[in-house]
VOGU-3710 file (C-alpha; in Angstrom, 3 decimals, decimal comma):
1> mswvrftktg> 33,678/100,317/98,825  33,157/98,599/102,201  31,015/95,946/100,495  33,791/95,304/97,948  36,321/94,931/100,745  34,047/92,575/102,612  33,445/90,453/99,510  37,096/90,168/98,578  38,071/89,417/102,142  35,463/86,678/102,060
11> vavvatsaaa> 37,065/85,254/98,956  40,349/85,150/100,827  38,731/83,248/103,711  37,180/80,755/101,292  40,524/80,344/99,571  42,229/79,716/102,905  39,597/77,131/103,799  40,078/75,424/100,461  43,819/75,302/101,091  43,198/73,661/104,460
21> ilaldmtner> 40,853/71,101/102,903  43,389/70,242/100,236  46,083/69,948/102,862  43,949/67,547/104,871  43,191/65,524/101,737  46,914/65,091/101,228  47,626/63,786/104,746  47,706/60,133/103,723  49,866/60,906/100,714  52,331/62,854/102,889
31> rfqrqmkdhf> 52,560/59,947/105,313  53,175/57,533/102,454  55,855/59,763/100,910  57,544/60,144/104,304  57,644/56,381/104,737  59,029/55,925/101,230  61,631/58,603/101,849  62,781/56,898/105,068  62,996/53,593/103,193  64,929/55,281/100,402
41> rtahadrlae> 67,453/56,829/102,770  68,061/53,449/104,420  68,278/51,541/101,154  70,612/53,929/99,299  72,469/55,835/102,017  75,754/53,984/101,450  75,587/54,449/97,681  74,757/58,158/98,026  77,679/58,645/100,412  80,012/57,020/97,912
51> lnkrapsalp> 78,680/59,077/95,008  79,014/62,291/97,037  82,795/61,978/97,297  84,525/64,763/95,392  86,200/63,483/92,220  89,852/64,642/92,230  90,572/63,928/88,562  90,154/66,282/85,605  87,152/66,052/83,322  87,525/63,996/80,134
61> trkdiltsls> 87,992/66,098/77,017  85,239/66,525/74,463  87,359/64,478/72,045  87,507/61,614/74,572  83,729/61,698/74,964  83,111/61,696/71,210  85,495/58,755/70,826  83,482/56,801/73,415  80,224/57,676/71,646  81,491/56,606/68,230
71> kgeefdvlii> 83,143/53,277/69,134  79,970/51,346/68,370  79,280/50,140/71,903  75,661/49,878/72,993  74,420/52,234/75,696  71,527/51,471/78,014  70,119/54,966/77,502  70,606/57,662/74,861  69,175/61,069/75,791  68,466/63,707/73,161
81> gggatgagva> 68,590/67,207/74,629  71,042/68,872/77,015  68,764/71,292/78,856  67,811/70,925/82,510  65,513/67,960/81,829  67,931/66,011/79,662  70,828/66,721/82,024  68,733/65,556/84,974  67,818/62,320/83,185  71,479/61,668/82,334
91> ldaqtrglkt> 72,551/62,137/85,947  69,741/59,976/87,313  70,314/57,165/84,811  74,099/57,102/85,225  73,986/57,088/89,026  71,596/54,132/88,950  74,275/52,199/87,080  72,899/52,565/83,563  75,395/53,168/80,755  74,292/56,613/79,618
101> alvelddfss> 74,887/58,844/76,588  73,541/62,327/75,855  73,737/64,531/72,763  72,719/68,179/72,396  72,265/69,987/69,070  73,647/73,297/70,350  75,296/73,941/73,708  74,195/72,624/77,074  71,441/74,957/78,328  71,437/76,934/75,090
111> gtssrstkli> 67,649/77,010/74,939  64,938/77,518/77,534  67,044/76,424/80,504  69,348/79,462/80,267  66,527/81,954/79,641  64,400/81,564/82,740  63,418/84,075/85,432  66,295/82,611/87,502  63,898/81,535/90,264  63,672/78,162/91,987
121> hggvrylqaa> 60,052/78,371/93,009  57,009/76,316/93,797  54,687/78,583/91,837  52,683/81,059/93,884  50,236/81,690/91,053  49,778/77,944/90,473  48,900/77,502/94,141  46,373/80,323/93,819  44,788/78,561/90,824  44,822/75,245/92,686
131> imkldleqyr> 43,015/76,727/95,690  40,494/78,858/93,828  39,611/76,073/91,384  40,128/73,195/93,828  42,619/71,784/91,305  44,343/68,875/93,053  46,773/68,313/90,153  48,181/71,816/90,354  48,319/71,575/94,129  50,445/68,447/93,904
141> mvkealferh> 52,688/70,136/91,342  53,310/73,048/93,718  53,995/70,693/96,607  56,410/68,687/94,502  58,164/71,856/93,357  58,602/73,060/96,923  60,338/69,801/97,842  62,580/70,151/94,781  63,316/73,794/95,659  64,665/72,699/99,029
151> nlleiaphls> 66,718/69,903/97,477  68,259/72,140/94,806  69,350/74,698/97,391  71,060/71,866/99,283  72,864/70,152/96,403  74,157/73,348/94,745  74,502/76,006/97,474  77,142/77,930/95,507  74,765/78,469/92,595  71,542/79,074/94,526
161> splpimlpiy> 70,255/80,947/97,546  66,990/82,074/99,173  65,668/85,440/97,985  63,052/87,570/99,779  60,380/88,791/97,371  58,156/91,759/98,137  54,512/91,972/97,169  53,504/95,642/97,580  49,922/96,321/98,661  48,029/99,453/97,626
171> klwqvpyyws> 44,491/98,556/98,761  43,487/97,523/102,268  41,288/94,639/101,123  44,369/93,066/99,484  46,058/92,572/102,851  43,975/89,552/103,988  43,581/88,365/100,390  47,281/88,122/99,599  48,273/87,288/103,174  46,134/84,157/103,132
181> gikaydfvsg> 47,628/83,078/99,795  51,232/83,619/100,890  50,610/81,871/104,206  49,122/78,938/102,279  52,409/78,870/100,307  54,339/78,650/103,602  51,957/75,972/104,871  52,363/73,789/101,802  56,155/74,164/102,090  55,951/72,532/105,512
191> krvlknsffi> 59,260/72,055/107,293  61,069/72,965/104,066  59,874/76,564/104,172  62,897/78,795/103,532  61,687/81,509/105,906  58,207/82,374/107,072  56,463/85,180/105,218  55,513/88,369/107,034  53,775/91,714/106,606  55,686/95,021/106,811
201> sksqalerfp> 54,450/98,580/107,090  54,694/101,270/104,426  57,801/102,799/105,985  59,493/99,404/106,276  58,638/98,615/102,653  60,168/101,883/101,454  63,225/101,273/103,604  63,700/97,889/101,952  62,787/99,064/98,444  63,343/102,865/98,294
211> mlkneslkga> 62,438/103,192/94,611  58,948/101,768/95,171  55,965/103,989/94,395  54,785/105,345/97,750  51,449/106,908/96,766  48,611/104,880/98,383  51,081/102,233/99,568  49,580/100,393/102,564  52,467/98,019/103,244  53,906/94,873/101,721
221> liyydgqhnd> 54,142/91,131/102,167  57,540/89,428/102,113  57,861/85,779/101,151  60,874/83,651/100,183  61,768/81,638/97,105  65,046/80,407/95,701  67,192/82,045/93,018  69,963/80,502/90,921  72,269/80,929/87,961  70,274/78,759/85,567
231> armnlaiilt> 72,827/78,099/82,798  75,580/77,343/85,306  73,194/75,075/87,232  72,431/73,180/84,028  76,140/72,828/83,316  76,797/71,651/86,878  74,286/68,821/86,395  75,942/67,834/83,111  79,456/67,953/84,587  78,318/65,856/87,563
241> airhgakcan> 76,846/63,252/85,207  80,092/63,182/83,214  82,186/62,758/86,375  80,040/59,744/87,260  80,672/58,218/83,827  77,993/59,540/81,469  79,082/60,453/77,928  77,528/63,847/77,231  78,396/65,861/74,118  77,205/69,268/72,983
251> hvrveklnkd> 77,012/70,462/69,379  75,992/66,986/68,193  72,820/66,778/66,106  70,492/63,791/65,749  70,018/63,278/62,010  67,580/60,380/62,349  66,455/57,683/64,752  67,613/54,170/63,888  65,088/51,336/64,093  65,126/47,555/63,939
261> engkvigahv> 63,031/45,384/61,632  60,076/45,706/64,025  60,124/49,499/63,930  61,566/49,841/67,421  64,044/52,647/68,063  67,530/51,240/68,751  69,645/54,380/68,620  70,354/57,385/66,449  72,529/58,608/63,607  74,296/61,768/64,750
271> kdmvtggewd> 76,555/64,482/63,360  79,228/66,484/65,168  78,481/70,099/64,237  82,085/71,111/65,022  84,033/68,610/62,920  81,304/67,362/60,580  81,869/63,726/61,567  78,884/61,334/61,523  78,243/57,990/63,221  75,588/55,786/64,839
281> ikakavinat> 74,957/55,517/68,565  73,368/52,251/69,666  71,044/52,280/72,661  68,519/50,001/74,313  66,333/53,035/75,028  66,154/56,527/73,551  64,731/59,449/75,538  63,435/62,621/73,929  64,080/65,585/76,247  64,192/68,429/73,751
291> gpftdsirlm> 61,830/70,948/75,357  60,103/73,112/72,740  61,445/70,796/70,010  59,735/67,752/71,515  57,391/67,152/68,598  60,107/67,142/65,933  61,866/64,199/67,622  58,542/62,458/68,265  57,829/62,617/64,542  61,143/60,881/63,881
301> gdpetarpic> 60,076/58,063/66,163  56,418/57,757/65,160  55,759/59,811/62,012  52,304/58,347/61,371  50,808/58,537/64,832  52,577/61,370/66,622  50,258/64,310/67,276  51,666/67,603/68,591  51,657/67,790/72,385  53,842/70,854/72,927
311> apssgvhitl> 52,443/74,402/72,905  55,486/76,695/73,185  55,027/80,019/74,920  57,432/82,918/74,545  58,628/84,656/77,691  60,691/87,843/77,401  62,963/89,208/80,125  65,030/92,371/80,254  68,164/93,326/82,177  68,442/96,753/83,785
321> pgyyspsntg> 71,269/98,370/85,796  71,694/97,147/89,363  70,515/100,422/90,897  66,949/99,673/89,801  66,507/97,224/92,679  67,958/96,523/96,134  70,701/93,895/96,084  68,801/91,534/98,387  65,068/91,901/97,638  62,941/91,114/94,623
331> lldpdtsdgr> 59,496/92,378/93,768  56,393/90,666/92,411  53,641/92,409/90,478  50,806/89,855/90,678  48,290/91,797/88,625  49,658/93,512/85,522  47,473/95,425/83,071  46,704/92,236/81,132  46,633/89,827/84,075  50,119/88,415/83,748
341> vifflpwerm> 52,674/88,197/86,553  55,933/90,148/86,381  58,978/89,669/88,596  61,555/92,392/89,263  64,670/90,770/90,714  68,308/91,469/91,580  70,593/89,038/89,736  74,354/89,014/89,200  74,537/92,635/90,467  72,066/93,710/87,804
351> tiagttdaps> 68,245/93,764/87,749  66,102/91,469/85,629  62,413/91,972/84,920  59,889/89,774/83,177  58,166/87,908/81,895  55,680/88,090/79,074  53,613/85,082/78,074  52,400/84,571/74,521  52,031/81,654/72,074  55,092/81,248/69,877
361> dvtlspqptd> 56,451/79,303/66,941  59,305/76,895/67,605  62,661/78,417/66,669  66,324/77,871/67,496  66,824/81,634/67,764  63,953/83,242/69,694  64,178/87,022/69,624  62,726/89,591/72,015  60,454/92,132/70,379  60,395/95,825/71,144
371> hdiefilqei> 56,674/95,459/71,910  57,371/92,950/74,709  60,205/95,059/76,084  58,003/98,150/76,152  55,250/96,190/77,914  57,641/95,196/80,712  58,997/98,745/81,009  55,494/100,174/81,191  54,547/97,781/83,982  57,725/98,664/85,860
381> rgylskdvsv> 56,904/102,360/85,603  53,569/101,583/87,260  55,074/100,432/90,575  58,297/102,438/90,800  58,536/105,972/92,158  57,947/108,813/89,733  61,388/110,058/90,738  62,870/107,035/88,949  63,025/107,583/85,193  62,577/104,148/83,589
391> rrgdvmsaws> 64,220/104,610/80,214  64,259/102,317/77,192  67,958/102,987/76,894  68,572/101,442/80,319  67,747/97,999/78,943  71,197/96,404/78,904  70,009/93,120/77,431  66,763/91,357/76,561  66,034/87,765/75,700  63,187/85,471/74,784
401> glrplvrdpn> 62,816/81,905/76,021  60,359/79,263/74,838  58,495/77,568/77,664  57,776/73,938/76,754  54,158/73,933/77,917  52,187/70,747/77,354  49,218/71,285/75,079  45,753/70,990/76,587  43,086/70,967/73,833  40,479/72,306/76,294
411> kkdtkslarn> 42,374/75,554/76,946  43,140/78,270/74,429  45,692/80,521/76,114  49,096/79,381/77,344  49,072/81,485/80,503  46,267/79,303/81,895  48,391/76,176/81,548  50,358/74,814/84,476  53,766/73,544/83,505  52,954/69,980/84,441
421> hiievgksgl> 55,004/67,346/82,674  53,969/64,238/80,817  55,875/61,084/79,935  54,892/59,360/76,711  56,011/56,015/75,346  55,565/55,874/71,573  54,837/52,781/69,488  58,480/52,809/68,434  59,581/52,662/72,074  60,764/56,283/72,065
431> vtiaggkwtt> 60,239/57,771/75,525  59,355/61,472/75,607  59,498/63,712/78,652  57,735/67,019/77,953  56,583/70,059/79,909  57,606/70,815/83,454  59,739/73,675/84,721  63,240/74,306/86,065  62,421/73,606/89,692  61,045/70,126/89,008
441> yrhmaeetvd> 63,737/68,897/86,605  65,022/66,260/89,082  61,631/64,741/89,821  60,818/64,694/86,100  64,085/62,853/85,481  63,336/60,331/88,226  59,922/59,477/86,781  61,360/59,299/83,267  64,105/56,849/84,226  61,575/54,792/86,222
451> tvvkvhdlkt> 59,472/54,557/83,058  62,417/53,648/80,821  63,627/50,953/83,204  60,165/49,399/83,290  59,292/49,684/79,595  62,674/48,535/78,273  63,409/46,069/81,093  66,757/47,637/82,001  68,836/46,360/84,906  69,995/48,956/87,434
461> esgcvtpgll> 72,314/48,828/90,428  69,916/50,845/92,579  66,878/53,057/92,534  66,995/56,836/92,192  69,774/58,429/94,249  69,625/62,040/93,064  67,879/63,566/96,135  70,839/64,860/98,132  73,371/64,117/95,369  75,818/67,033/95,345
471> legahdwnsl> 76,433/68,815/92,065  79,752/69,965/90,611  81,441/72,479/92,885  79,283/71,874/95,974  81,353/69,284/97,841  83,834/71,451/99,782  82,215/74,834/99,213  81,234/77,263/101,950  80,004/80,839/101,860  83,343/82,231/103,120
481> qyihlvqdyg> 85,457/80,418/100,519  86,011/83,634/98,567  88,110/85,017/101,439  90,694/82,292/100,824  90,849/83,327/97,166  91,507/86,921/98,224  94,097/86,024/100,836  95,859/83,111/99,122  95,879/84,346/95,530  95,647/88,126/95,843
491> mevdvaqhls> 92,336/88,567/94,012  89,896/91,458/94,185  86,942/90,743/96,457  84,225/90,939/93,791  86,252/88,669/91,490  86,784/86,146/94,283  83,079/86,168/95,146  82,184/85,650/91,498  84,553/82,683/91,127  83,326/81,104/94,356
501> ntygdrafvv> 79,644/81,518/93,475  80,155/80,262/89,926  82,567/77,338/90,224  82,120/76,406/93,872  85,057/74,406/95,187  86,491/74,320/91,642  87,184/78,069/91,880  90,722/77,299/93,060  91,395/75,490/89,774  90,440/78,649/87,885
511> armckmtgkr> 92,534/80,773/90,268  95,606/78,658/89,560  95,141/79,311/85,838  95,257/83,097/86,320  98,358/85,019/85,301  100,101/87,709/87,331  98,814/91,226/86,683  102,131/92,965/87,328  100,350/95,331/89,718  100,610/95,765/93,456
521> wpivgqrlhp> 96,923/94,768/93,642  95,321/92,599/92,482  98,232/90,191/92,212  96,398/87,803/89,845  93,224/88,020/87,800  93,106/89,915/84,522  89,550/91,151/83,906  87,990/90,832/80,475  85,947/93,967/81,106  86,491/96,623/83,786
531> efpyldaevr> 82,816/96,667/84,829  82,452/92,904/85,374  84,378/90,322/87,444  84,959/87,885/84,561  88,601/86,874/83,975  90,501/85,840/80,866  91,465/82,607/82,674  87,771/81,680/82,729  87,784/81,525/78,941  90,491/78,881/79,069
541> yavreyacta> 88,624/77,018/81,778  85,426/77,251/79,712  87,079/75,130/77,022  87,611/72,443/79,674  83,884/72,744/80,385  83,196/71,900/76,706  82,710/75,411/75,343  83,110/75,144/71,568  82,055/78,595/70,381  82,401/82,191/71,526
551> vdviarrmrl> 78,642/82,222/72,206  79,053/79,242/74,550  81,404/81,396/76,631  79,699/84,811/76,703  76,180/83,430/77,119  76,471/80,328/79,306  79,943/79,719/80,835  79,829/83,433/81,676  76,546/85,366/81,629  77,820/88,588/80,081
561> aflntyaahe> 75,527/88,504/77,028  72,528/88,307/79,365  73,823/91,141/81,546  75,143/93,777/79,131  75,235/93,477/75,357  77,625/96,395/74,969  80,149/94,797/77,306  79,665/91,445/75,556  80,529/93,044/72,216  83,600/94,666/73,742
571> vlpdvvrvmg> 85,078/91,458/75,204  84,425/89,297/72,141  87,814/89,877/70,438  89,670/88,776/73,583  87,344/85,800/74,103  87,882/84,642/70,523  91,644/85,178/70,755  91,969/83,051/73,900  89,676/80,335/72,541  91,659/80,371/69,303
581> eelgwsyaeq> 94,820/79,650/71,276  93,147/76,824/73,190  91,372/75,209/70,235  93,817/76,005/67,446  91,450/78,170/65,422  92,644/79,627/62,141  92,274/83,334/61,415  89,247/82,551/59,226  87,626/80,527/62,026  88,214/83,353/64,494
591> rqqlekaraf> 86,531/85,839/62,147  83,581/83,475/61,717  83,254/83,047/65,489  83,227/86,836/65,923  80,520/87,261/63,306  78,325/84,517/64,764  78,685/85,859/68,301  77,870/89,413/67,213  74,816/88,152/65,352  73,724/86,243/68,468
601> idlemgqnak> 73,989/89,381/70,605  72,154/91,518/68,072  69,345/89,059/67,333  68,814/87,063/70,535  70,049/89,453/73,219  68,007/92,476/72,181  70,398/94,774/70,316  68,228/94,780/67,199  65,139/95,431/69,291  66,880/98,468/70,768
611> qtavsnapln> 67,638/99,822/67,289  63,986/99,297/66,424  63,038/101,378/69,464  65,341/104,175/68,329  64,008/104,021/64,760  60,395/104,189/65,892  60,912/106,894/68,517  59,330/110,267/67,653  61,793/112,972/66,640  61,921/115,324/69,640
621> ltkeemqkak> 64,765/117,730/68,820  64,328/121,470/68,888  65,387/123,515/65,852  68,538/124,555/67,700  69,390/120,942/68,571  68,773/119,820/64,991  71,073/122,571/63,729  73,833/121,502/66,132  73,387/117,867/65,128  73,558/118,840/61,461
631> erfnqldkdr> 76,771/120,776/62,072  78,265/117,698/63,736  77,103/115,572/60,773  78,770/117,977/58,320  82,020/117,782/60,262  82,101/114,120/59,266  80,545/114,451/55,794  83,064/116,958/54,480  82,366/116,069/50,841  78,660/116,883/51,351
641> kghitvndlr> 77,577/113,535/49,938  74,568/113,427/52,263  75,831/110,366/54,106  78,773/109,225/56,259  80,931/106,200/55,429  83,640/104,327/57,296  86,189/106,294/55,272  84,698/109,555/56,572  85,021/108,324/60,158  88,573/107,145/59,552
651> khfrehnqki> 89,642/110,500/58,075  87,984/112,500/60,841  89,675/110,583/63,641  93,073/110,746/61,926  92,771/114,514/61,514  92,234/114,806/65,269  95,028/112,356/66,166  92,590/109,755/67,449  93,720/106,133/66,979  90,610/104,010/66,474
661> dervlhelln> 90,860/100,314/65,646  89,456/99,390/62,218  87,030/96,941/63,782  85,740/99,642/66,134  85,218/102,020/63,192  82,838/99,540/61,570  81,061/98,987/64,905  80,604/102,753/65,369  78,994/103,060/61,948  76,842/99,965/62,421
671> evdlnkngei> 75,446/101,229/65,745  74,031/104,334/64,023  73,218/102,782/60,619  69,589/101,931/61,385  68,613/100,795/57,879  71,814/98,733/57,524  72,887/100,057/54,119  76,471/100,686/55,188  76,043/104,456/55,525  74,863/106,966/58,113
681> eiaeffqlys> 72,300/109,340/56,660  71,236/112,655/58,166  67,843/111,243/59,192  69,579/108,467/61,101  71,839/111,045/62,748  68,823/113,040/63,910  67,177/109,839/65,151  70,327/108,979/67,113  70,395/112,304/68,938  66,650/112,177/69,483
691> glkggqltsn> 67,013/108,734/71,051  69,733/110,018/73,377  67,564/112,938/74,442  64,405/110,879/74,914  66,032/107,998/76,778  65,636/105,300/74,114  69,459/105,278/74,254  71,605/106,057/77,272  74,894/106,182/75,390  76,478/105,973/71,962
701> rlvgyldeih> 80,161/105,528/71,337  80,304/107,656/68,175  78,640/110,600/69,906  80,946/110,121/72,885  84,032/110,282/70,672  82,744/113,357/68,841  81,873/115,147/72,095  85,358/114,386/73,395  86,970/115,823/70,242  84,750/118,859/69,799
711> gtpsvnracg> 83,947/119,759/73,387  80,377/120,543/74,388  77,613/118,016/73,633  75,524/118,830/70,564  72,244/117,815/72,238  70,802/118,124/75,744  70,817/114,638/77,258  69,675/115,629/80,730  66,630/113,409/80,422  68,288/110,525/78,623
721> gi> 71,578/110,350/80,492  74,728/108,968/78,892
//
């Protein structure tokens, strides 16, 4: 054992030496970048100061933007894709003085950019690979990301903040090994290090993270990265670009790329997915920033020569209740059972864990699988205390995101790929930006616009001015702003904090839209759901932020679908009602919006995966419990048909003077109807109670109603908890 410790400690020393060598090799580059940065600040300081003035006017409506896009005027740049990369390109191009347009097939940030781990990080594991393999390219990527991390925390402080992350250590030889790696991370960060990393003892680690497994725990390392609300960050970039004059529209699909007689791309034919209208957008340059869908647009531009360059990888995350983690400390498992890295982080008063990493097909609707969810849960069980029961039923939401990794023909597995980006100029003149990651979106955009300006000979008013350019909501924001919302408007503290940390200095606009509650306290602010700080006024404000569907609201303007699928289902009727009032939806359109949103929650937010878990769970009821469950089943199936219908539920509740909405009746049946044949069969009833007992489910509304009517529970849920 001593020899193993000595060897691994030696590896750490070698790694540290390699880091020092790489750092020395980069001295000249650092000096050059510093000189360029000083030149940049001198050359563009006045322009940046002017751009950083808070715009007092309201945003243009979506209709106004579509009118501008369809007038036939030529834009300097047309960007396809409204994720972080496309939004960053739009903001960079517009603030340089280029006339900019952007179209997005779905909603802004509807794809990968809203499904991240919520970290703004340089990439600890990429730095490890760079040092161990002496990979200068990955080293530069980490260094670049650390600069961008610092910048993003500065330009959107309301949406981002530093987060301490704990790396627990269970073997003594790991102390110098991991310590050297984390210290190298601090070293590469330079003066932009958020806070210096440090080692803490076992008792200090358990004090910080009480639910951590304490057997064999030697201590822990604490290092700092950034955390943000990814979908809101994406939207803030888009809104900032629009305020500076860019014409950005969501739910607009590119049908084809238009070309001149020489085969050069000169724009695109697009379709508004809301109204069905179609038109051409003329542009001197077209930029493909579609993430995992990169190759489909490249084929439009160069169908004969375009070879696939994108190798999408699926990453699954899960959301657990907030009590699974401390409110101010995350946790990193650097060595899972199959070598992947898993984060365990507090976010929006809940806990998120992930991610998996596996090759995936390109799809508009990526779905988490029960296999991936179980993998994450199993890894979590490995480093949490045995006193903490990690139950499948505690998964409040789960989602899959497609990482747009750039294909490397020399490597077979996606987890070995760094998320470096590439910029390609096709024969048709189409410019493609592919790869990268959230943290480096701004730098990717800068290089992309530099390329477009050079290749298409575009005239700009200045160079890149996005370092230090404040995003929507950041201008007059400060961390104590929420107190003014409490004192001036009479809001609950958690609601005020949510508004401040979501909308920044625009939170007061939302507050002024709130109606009186009629209560002594709070004075204003009607919640959509009692467990979350979201307000009905936010739905109206979401329409001003270009929300066009109910999914746009529950998934991206608010994050409820990512936090709790049950709560998301429960607020949908109110969300659709308010949006219907704002957008003039007919009754038929409201029903369609409800159906689409429910399907989104079930398919993409993990509800179906949860039902799969219940279906596949072993039946673990005793004979007595099965008899009680059967008696409860027969109380509903009075005609002894062998199955329960909506009519049976309706009759039962009426007989017991329970008023249940018709919509809720169908939801109650659907939650138990595992095979989706419109009926609840006895086997499904047994499976339901078995899932409650075993922890695959933590609650079920139908069982809750029946227990309330009939008294004592019909199954022991001590282990599964309701």
